[in-house]
C-alpha positions as CSV (number, residue, x, y, z in Angstrom):
1,X,-19.3,72.8,-51.1
2,X,-21.5,75.6,-49.7
3,X,-24.8,74.9,-48.3
4,X,-27.5,75.5,-50.9
5,X,-30.9,75.9,-49.4
6,X,-33.6,75.0,-51.8
7,X,-37.2,76.4,-51.6
8,X,-40.2,74.8,-53.1
9,X,-42.2,76.0,-56.2
10,X,-45.0,73.4,-55.9
11,X,-47.9,74.3,-58.2
12,X,-49.9,75.2,-55.1
13,X,-50.2,78.9,-54.5
14,X,-52.3,79.3,-51.5
15,X,-52.1,83.0,-51.0
16,X,-55.8,83.2,-50.3
17,X,-55.6,80.4,-47.6
18,X,-54.9,80.6,-43.9
19,X,-51.7,79.2,-42.6
20,X,-53.6,76.5,-40.9
21,X,-55.6,75.5,-43.9
22,X,-52.5,75.5,-45.9
23,X,-50.6,73.2,-43.5
24,X,-53.6,70.8,-43.4
25,X,-53.8,70.7,-47.2
26,X,-50.0,70.2,-47.5
27,X,-50.1,67.2,-45.6
28,X,-53.4,66.1,-46.8
29,X,-53.4,62.3,-47.6
30,X,-55.4,62.6,-50.9
31,X,-54.2,65.1,-53.5
32,X,-57.6,65.0,-55.1
33,X,-59.0,66.5,-51.9
34,X,-56.9,69.7,-52.1
35,X,-58.4,73.0,-52.9
36,X,-58.9,73.8,-56.6
37,X,-56.2,76.6,-56.4
38,X,-53.7,73.8,-56.8
39,X,-54.5,73.5,-60.5
40,X,-55.8,76.7,-61.5
41,X,-52.7,78.7,-61.2
42,X,-52.0,82.0,-63.4
43,X,-48.9,83.6,-64.7
44,X,-49.0,86.1,-61.8
45,X,-49.0,83.3,-59.3
46,X,-45.8,81.9,-60.7
47,X,-44.2,85.2,-60.8
48,X,-45.2,86.2,-57.3
49,X,-44.0,82.8,-55.8
50,X,-40.7,82.8,-57.5
51,X,-39.9,86.4,-56.8
52,X,-41.1,86.0,-53.2
53,X,-38.8,83.1,-52.6
54,X,-35.9,85.0,-54.1
55,X,-36.5,88.0,-51.9
56,X,-36.7,85.7,-48.8
57,X,-33.1,84.4,-49.7
58,X,-33.7,81.0,-51.0
59,X,-31.1,79.9,-53.6
60,X,-33.4,77.6,-55.8
61,X,-37.0,76.4,-56.3
62,X,-38.1,72.8,-56.8
63,X,-40.5,72.3,-59.8
64,X,-42.3,69.3,-58.6
65,X,-43.9,66.9,-61.1
66,X,-46.8,64.4,-60.8
67,X,-49.7,63.5,-63.0
68,X,-51.8,66.4,-61.7
69,X,-49.2,69.2,-61.9
70,X,-48.6,71.9,-64.5
71,X,-46.0,71.4,-67.2
72,X,-42.5,71.5,-65.5
73,X,-40.6,73.2,-68.3
74,X,-43.2,76.0,-68.5
75,X,-43.2,76.6,-64.8
76,X,-39.5,76.7,-64.8
77,X,-39.1,79.0,-67.7
78,X,-41.5,81.4,-66.3
79,X,-39.9,81.4,-62.9
80,X,-36.5,81.8,-64.4
81,X,-37.5,84.7,-66.7
82,X,-38.9,86.7,-63.9
83,X,-36.2,86.2,-61.4
84,X,-32.4,87.1,-61.4
85,X,-30.6,84.7,-59.2
86,X,-32.8,81.9,-58.1
87,X,-32.3,78.5,-59.7
88,X,-34.8,75.8,-60.7
89,X,-34.6,72.2,-59.8
90,X,-36.8,70.5,-62.4
91,X,-38.3,67.2,-61.6
92,X,-38.4,64.9,-64.6
93,X,-40.2,61.7,-64.7
94,X,-38.4,59.3,-67.0
95,X,-40.5,57.9,-69.9
96,X,-42.9,60.6,-70.4
97,X,-40.8,62.7,-72.8
98,X,-38.2,61.5,-75.3
99,X,-34.7,61.8,-73.7
100,X,-33.5,63.9,-76.7
101,X,-36.3,66.3,-76.2
102,X,-36.0,66.7,-72.5
103,X,-32.3,67.2,-72.7
104,X,-32.7,69.9,-75.3
105,X,-35.4,71.6,-73.3
106,X,-33.1,71.6,-70.1
107,X,-30.1,72.8,-72.1
108,X,-32.1,75.6,-73.7
109,X,-33.5,76.7,-70.1
110,X,-30.0,76.6,-68.9
111,X,-28.7,78.7,-71.8
112,X,-31.4,81.3,-71.4
113,X,-31.1,81.5,-67.6
114,X,-27.3,81.8,-67.8
115,X,-26.8,78.4,-65.9
116,X,-29.6,78.3,-63.3
117,X,-30.9,74.9,-63.7
118,X,-30.7,71.4,-62.2
119,X,-32.7,68.3,-63.1
120,X,-34.1,65.8,-60.6
121,X,-34.7,62.5,-62.2
122,X,-37.7,60.6,-60.9
123,X,-39.4,57.3,-61.6
124,X,-42.9,57.9,-60.3
125,X,-44.0,56.8,-56.7
126,X,-46.8,54.6,-57.7
127,X,-48.0,52.4,-60.7
128,X,-51.4,54.2,-60.6
129,X,-49.8,57.6,-61.0
130,X,-47.7,56.4,-64.0
131,X,-50.7,54.7,-65.6
132,X,-52.6,57.9,-65.5
133,X,-50.1,59.2,-68.0
134,X,-49.9,56.2,-70.1
135,X,-47.0,54.5,-68.7
136,X,-47.7,50.9,-67.8
137,X,-44.2,49.5,-66.9
138,X,-43.7,48.3,-63.3
139,X,-41.1,50.2,-61.3
140,X,-38.4,47.7,-61.5
141,X,-38.6,47.9,-65.3
142,X,-39.0,51.7,-65.2
143,X,-35.4,51.8,-63.6
144,X,-34.1,49.5,-66.5
145,X,-35.7,51.9,-68.9
146,X,-34.2,54.8,-67.1
147,X,-30.6,53.5,-67.6
148,X,-31.1,53.9,-71.3
149,X,-32.8,57.3,-70.9
150,X,-30.0,58.7,-69.0
151,X,-27.4,57.2,-71.4
152,X,-29.0,59.2,-74.3
153,X,-30.0,62.3,-72.1
154,X,-26.2,62.8,-70.9
155,X,-24.9,62.2,-74.2
156,X,-27.0,64.8,-76.0
157,X,-25.9,67.4,-73.2
158,X,-22.3,66.4,-73.1
159,X,-21.5,65.3,-76.8
160,X,-20.6,67.9,-79.5
161,X,-21.2,65.5,-82.4
162,X,-24.0,63.2,-83.6
163,X,-24.3,59.6,-82.2
164,X,-26.5,56.5,-82.6
165,X,-27.9,54.6,-79.7
166,X,-29.8,51.3,-79.8
167,X,-31.5,49.8,-76.7
168,X,-34.5,47.8,-75.7
169,X,-36.6,51.0,-74.8
170,X,-34.9,53.7,-76.8
171,X,-33.0,53.8,-80.1
172,X,-31.8,57.1,-82.0
173,X,-29.9,57.6,-85.1
174,X,-27.9,60.8,-85.8
175,X,-28.9,62.4,-82.4
176,X,-27.4,65.8,-82.2
177,X,-28.5,69.1,-80.5
178,X,-27.1,72.4,-81.3
179,X,-28.0,74.3,-78.0
180,X,-25.4,73.7,-75.4
181,X,-26.0,74.4,-71.6
182,X,-23.9,77.2,-69.9
183,X,-22.9,74.9,-67.2
184,X,-20.3,72.5,-68.1
185,X,-20.3,69.6,-69.1
186,X,-24.1,69.9,-68.3
187,X,-26.5,70.9,-65.5
188,X,-26.2,68.7,-62.5
189,X,-28.3,65.5,-62.2
190,X,-30.1,64.6,-59.0
191,X,-32.0,61.4,-58.2
192,X,-33.5,59.5,-55.6
193,X,-33.9,55.6,-54.9
194,X,-33.4,53.3,-51.8
195,X,-34.2,50.1,-53.6
196,X,-31.3,48.1,-55.0
197,X,-32.4,49.3,-58.5
198,X,-32.5,52.8,-57.2
199,X,-29.1,52.7,-55.6
200,X,-27.6,51.2,-58.7
201,X,-29.1,53.9,-60.9
202,X,-28.1,56.6,-58.6
203,X,-24.4,55.3,-58.4
204,X,-24.1,55.3,-62.1
205,X,-25.7,58.6,-63.2
206,X,-26.4,61.0,-60.3
207,X,-24.3,63.9,-59.2
208,X,-26.7,64.5,-56.3
209,X,-28.6,62.0,-54.2
210,X,-31.8,62.9,-52.8
211,X,-32.2,61.5,-49.2
212,X,-35.6,60.5,-47.5
213,X,-36.8,62.0,-44.4
214,X,-35.3,59.5,-41.9
215,X,-33.8,59.9,-38.5
216,X,-30.1,60.5,-38.0
217,X,-28.9,57.0,-37.5
218,X,-30.8,55.6,-40.4
219,X,-29.7,58.6,-42.7
220,X,-25.9,57.9,-41.7
221,X,-26.2,54.4,-42.8
222,X,-27.8,55.2,-46.1
223,X,-25.2,57.8,-47.0
224,X,-22.4,55.2,-46.3
225,X,-24.3,52.7,-48.6
226,X,-24.7,55.4,-51.3
227,X,-21.0,56.3,-51.0
228,X,-19.9,52.6,-51.4
229,X,-22.1,52.1,-54.4
230,X,-20.6,55.2,-56.0
231,X,-17.1,53.9,-55.3
232,X,-17.9,50.5,-56.8
233,X,-18.7,52.4,-60.1
234,X,-15.3,53.9,-60.1
235,X,-16.7,57.2,-59.0
236,X,-15.4,59.3,-55.9
237,X,-17.9,62.1,-55.3
238,X,-21.6,62.5,-54.9
239,X,-23.5,65.2,-53.0
240,X,-26.5,64.8,-50.9
241,X,-29.7,66.7,-50.8
242,X,-32.3,66.2,-48.1
243,X,-36.2,67.1,-48.6
244,X,-37.1,69.0,-45.3
245,X,-40.6,70.1,-44.3
246,X,-41.0,72.4,-41.3
247,X,-43.7,73.3,-38.9
248,X,-42.3,76.6,-37.0
249,X,-43.4,78.9,-34.6
250,X,-41.9,81.4,-32.2
251,X,-41.3,78.8,-29.5
252,X,-40.9,75.0,-29.5
253,X,-44.0,74.6,-27.5
254,X,-46.1,76.6,-29.8
255,X,-44.7,74.7,-32.7
256,X,-45.5,71.3,-31.1
257,X,-49.2,72.5,-30.3
258,X,-49.3,73.6,-33.9
259,X,-48.2,70.3,-35.2
260,X,-50.5,68.5,-33.1
261,X,-53.5,70.4,-34.1
262,X,-52.6,69.5,-37.8
263,X,-52.3,65.8,-36.9
264,X,-55.7,65.9,-35.0
265,X,-57.4,67.5,-38.1
266,X,-55.8,65.0,-40.5
267,X,-56.7,62.1,-38.2
268,X,-60.3,63.3,-38.4
269,X,-60.1,63.1,-42.2
270,X,-58.3,59.7,-42.5
271,X,-59.3,57.9,-39.4
272,X,-55.7,57.4,-38.5
273,X,-55.1,55.0,-41.6
274,X,-51.4,55.4,-42.7
275,X,-50.7,56.4,-46.3
276,X,-49.6,53.3,-48.3
277,X,-46.5,53.6,-50.7
278,X,-44.7,51.6,-53.4
279,X,-41.6,53.7,-52.8
280,X,-38.7,52.0,-50.9
281,X,-37.4,55.4,-49.6
282,X,-40.8,56.4,-48.4
283,X,-41.3,52.9,-46.7
284,X,-38.0,53.5,-45.0
285,X,-39.4,56.8,-43.6
286,X,-42.7,55.2,-42.5
287,X,-40.7,52.6,-40.4
288,X,-39.5,55.6,-38.2
289,X,-43.1,56.8,-38.0
290,X,-44.2,53.4,-36.6
291,X,-41.3,53.2,-34.0
292,X,-41.9,56.5,-32.2
293,X,-43.6,60.1,-32.4
294,X,-40.4,62.0,-31.9
295,X,-36.9,61.2,-33.1
296,X,-33.7,63.3,-32.6
297,X,-34.0,67.1,-31.8
298,X,-37.3,67.9,-33.6
299,X,-38.4,65.2,-36.1
300,X,-42.0,64.7,-35.6
301,X,-44.0,61.8,-37.0
302,X,-47.3,62.5,-35.5
303,X,-48.7,63.9,-38.7
304,X,-47.7,60.9,-40.7
305,X,-48.9,58.6,-37.9
306,X,-52.3,60.3,-38.3
307,X,-52.3,59.5,-42.0
308,X,-50.7,62.5,-43.4
309,X,-48.6,62.4,-46.5
310,X,-45.2,64.1,-47.2
311,X,-41.9,63.8,-45.6
312,X,-41.5,63.8,-41.8
313,X,-41.4,67.4,-40.6
314,X,-39.1,69.2,-38.3
315,X,-41.1,70.9,-35.5
316,X,-39.9,73.8,-33.4
317,X,-38.6,77.4,-33.2
318,X,-36.4,78.4,-36.0
319,X,-33.4,77.9,-33.8
320,X,-34.3,74.4,-32.8
321,X,-35.3,73.4,-36.4
322,X,-32.0,75.0,-37.7
323,X,-30.0,73.1,-35.3
324,X,-32.0,69.8,-36.3
325,X,-30.9,70.7,-40.0
326,X,-27.3,71.1,-39.0
327,X,-27.1,67.8,-37.5
328,X,-27.8,66.3,-41.0
329,X,-25.3,68.9,-42.4
330,X,-22.7,67.4,-40.2
331,X,-23.4,64.0,-41.9
332,X,-22.4,65.5,-45.1
333,X,-25.8,66.7,-46.5
334,X,-25.4,70.2,-47.9
335,X,-28.5,70.8,-49.9
336,X,-31.9,71.0,-48.0
337,X,-35.4,71.7,-49.5
338,X,-37.1,74.0,-47.0
339,X,-40.6,73.1,-47.2
340,X,-42.5,75.9,-45.2
341,X,-45.9,77.6,-45.6
342,X,-45.3,81.3,-46.8
343,X,-48.8,82.7,-46.6
344,X,-48.3,85.5,-43.9
345,X,-45.8,87.9,-42.7
346,X,-45.2,85.8,-39.7
347,X,-44.5,82.8,-41.9
348,X,-42.0,84.9,-43.8
349,X,-40.3,86.1,-40.7
350,X,-40.0,82.5,-39.4
351,X,-38.6,81.1,-42.7
352,X,-36.2,84.0,-42.8
353,X,-34.9,83.4,-39.3
354,X,-34.7,79.7,-40.1
355,X,-32.4,80.4,-43.1
356,X,-30.3,82.7,-41.0
357,X,-29.8,80.2,-38.2
358,X,-28.8,77.5,-40.7
359,X,-26.4,79.7,-42.5
360,X,-24.8,81.0,-39.3
361,X,-24.3,77.4,-38.3
362,X,-22.5,76.5,-41.4
363,X,-20.3,79.6,-41.3
364,X,-19.5,78.9,-37.7
365,X,-18.4,75.4,-38.6
366,X,-16.4,76.5,-41.7
367,X,-14.5,79.0,-39.2
368,X,-13.4,76.1,-37.1
369,X,-12.0,74.1,-39.9
């Protein structure tokens, strides 16, 4: 598979913020403390962000979803309608939309965009966040519900005729949708999950597994675990996608100084209290945070140690950061979210250089095989 670099279309369009302010906000431990620009977006914000990422050479944009974000399908539709090549990876929280309706929305977007969609199934990281949207099931039960959801969701996308389904959480009679996706048999399904329930769910339903931001050794062990679980289900292949944040500068030293300033600012806000999580995947990443400040080539935990949220970032020059990404590519991860601030011409240059180095590394490896 070709390396597919995925940009982020988070509902945060900080074109009026300085780079430093954006980075602090990006890792801020309390989403409620973010600037109001996070929620008060306009249609032009979406157009500008999607087209800007497309011009920079990103393949895809991730439409993130939580209780505070704008509607995922509206954002995806607007981004797809105003671009030509970029794809959307749409985060879909199970349980908030009926599986038949969500599947039809995805198929419609895939049809209208000529096959430029992917769906990322999420369960919600916290019970509090789910309850804010009326979902009071604990996470283990949310996974049990998700099995029924995906049974129906996939059948709507893949089945030509009508079908009935009766489960504990969902039942349908004569379920049938006319709209068929361009991608066959359906758009790819991605999912995460490092708990036993999560790994079981992924092994049954996912085409792509979203990997947490752990060091190389732990990542290698996790990939082996996922591959074994997939084989147990009688399946052979699954692709891997790693969420990756970056703090870049012209040199490694400048990037490290930049990251340390962000960590210091966040420590002032949090008092150095680490973020709590109910996600097993995030808890795994936090164990790396507790062990050391630096891992492998460029994985820096200082921001998370200071109480910052988000995945552990790569810190360095574009070349160093790219080499760190390629270490994960060599493990079998071929899709990477590239989380970088894009609020200045210098940010654009650094991001473009990062993509160029990663793609060159992939090409060089292909030529040797």
